[in-house]
N, C-alpha and C positions, 0 to 999 in steps of 0.2 A: 895618404889617402884620406877620403870622407866618409865613412860609414853611413850607409843608407838603408833604411828599411829595418831598422834594430829596434822599434819600438812596435808591435802588435797592434794597439791599441789604435794604431795610425792607417793600419791596412784598410785595403774594400776588397769585396769579392771574396773573401774565407770567410764563412758562414755556415758548418756543418749540419743548421736546421733548414736550410735551402738546398744544399748541394755537398754533396762529399768529393768536387773533384779537387778542391784543394782543403791543405791541414796543417796546421803549423806543428813544425819538430823543434823542439827547445834540445834534443842531445843531436845534435848534428853530425854525421858524419866526414864533417869537413875538418880536418885535422888543425886549420890554424882559425877555423872563426870563433872561436872562445878568444884566442891571446888578442883579436885583431878589433873584440869588440868592447864599448863602452863600459866598462866594469857599475860604472856608478848606475847603468841602468838595469843590473842584470838582481832585480827584486825577489825575495820569497817567493810572492805571485806567480812570477814568472811571466814579466810584463813584454820579456823581450823574445824574438823567435830568430832564433839564428839559421832556420832554414825552412823552406815550404815543402810536403809533399802535394806531388801533382798527380794526378792517378785522371786523366781526360780519357773520353771515347767518343768521338767524335760520331757516333752512330746513337746512342740513348738518347735520351728523353732530356738529358742536362747537356745535351751540345752546347749550348748556346752561353753556359756557363763556362765560357772559357776565357775571362779576363782578371786578371788581379793585380793590383798596384801598393802604392803609396807614396807618400808627398816628399819631399824633397827636405822640408823641413819642417813638422810639425801642422800642417797646413797653413804657414806663414809666408810672406812673401820670400824668394832664398835668390840671393844675388849672386850668380856664379859667372857675370859679365868677366869676369877678369881671370878667370883658367877655364872654361869651358874650351878655349882653342888649341890649348896644350891637356885636357882631360879626354880620358872614356872609362866609361860607363865599364865595369869588371863584375862578374861575377861566376858561379861554380853550378857545371850540373852532373848529377852522378846520375849516370842511365847505361843501358848498353848502346844505344844509340846515341848520338846529339841530336835532340828536338827541335822543331822547326817553331820558333817565335817569332814575332814581329812584337817590336816596342815601339812606346808611344811617350813623349813627353810635352808635358803643357807648361802654359804660360799662364797669370792671370791678366793679362792685357798684351794689347798689339796684335798683328794679323800679320799672319798667322798663329793662332792659340796655341795650335797642335802641330806638333814634329812627327814623324814616324821613320822606321827601316826594319826591312823585314832584314832578317841576319843570314849570311852565306856565311861558306864553307871560309871565308878569308877572317873570319872573327872568331872561331875556335878553332880552340889547340889542343891535343890530347895529354892531359896533364900527366895523370897514367892510369890503371886498369879499373876504366870505368868512373873515370872524371874528366871530364872538360873546364875548360877555362874558355870564358868568351872576354870579347874584349870589345868593345863599340865605340870606336872614335866619336867624339859628340858632331865633327865636324863633316860625319860620314852621313848624318842624318838628313834628310830631303827637305829643302829650305833653312836647312838652320843659319843660314846669314839673315833669315828674317825676322827669327823668332826674338822675343825681347830677353834674353839671361839675365837680365837682372829683375825678374819679377816670374821663376819656377814657382812653380805649383806641383808637378807629379810625374812618376812613371808608373807606366801601367806596360805588361806584359800578357800580350796576346798567343797563346795557344794554337798554332796550327793545324795538328794532325793529333791523334790519337798516340797515347804514352801515358808511360809511367817511372816519373823520376823523384828527382829531389833536386831544387834549387836555392841557392843561400848565397850568402857570402858578398852580396851587396857593397859594392863601394866607388867611386868615381878617384881614378888613380890619374898619375901621371902620363901623358903618352905623345911623343912630339913624332911620332913617325908618319908614314901614310895613309891615310885616314881609308885610302880605299882599300889598301892590301896590309893591314895593324898584324897578319901574322908575319910576315918578311922581319916588323921589325923587332916583333916581340922573341923571335928565333936567332934573332944578330945579338 
């Protein structure tokens, strides 16, 4: 797997001075987060985020502060053209109910420069009590065949409904199943 979002200095949309909708958690409740992290980045100054706490209310004054994201690789061009067709974005959510999320991926060049996907039930598996695993095949994004996978920039997450949850353990993983029904592939 390719670990994503493990250096919080490269994240955007998480700033407690402007909004408390998102805050970093360095002691994640996800059991395998630390095992999968890049230990070279686990520095004393806590430059690594293992998870993000989301406390979003779409009726309050900060309702427009519903996006966060991070680069594929330190805001440099990331070439995933050789792996995108057999990869999926994977992450975990700890919540009472799986939240509605839209994901955007951006490229530095080409047209279109941004593709998106609204996650549906086929992308979500209940792992255990209140822990959901999300599997989003990159080929399931609208216009995935048109974006320049050799110059990828960032991943953004848009929270579509009110919720209080924890999200983390972001990775690109190998996926060779049906992009429209990843849940079936995961269960087999």
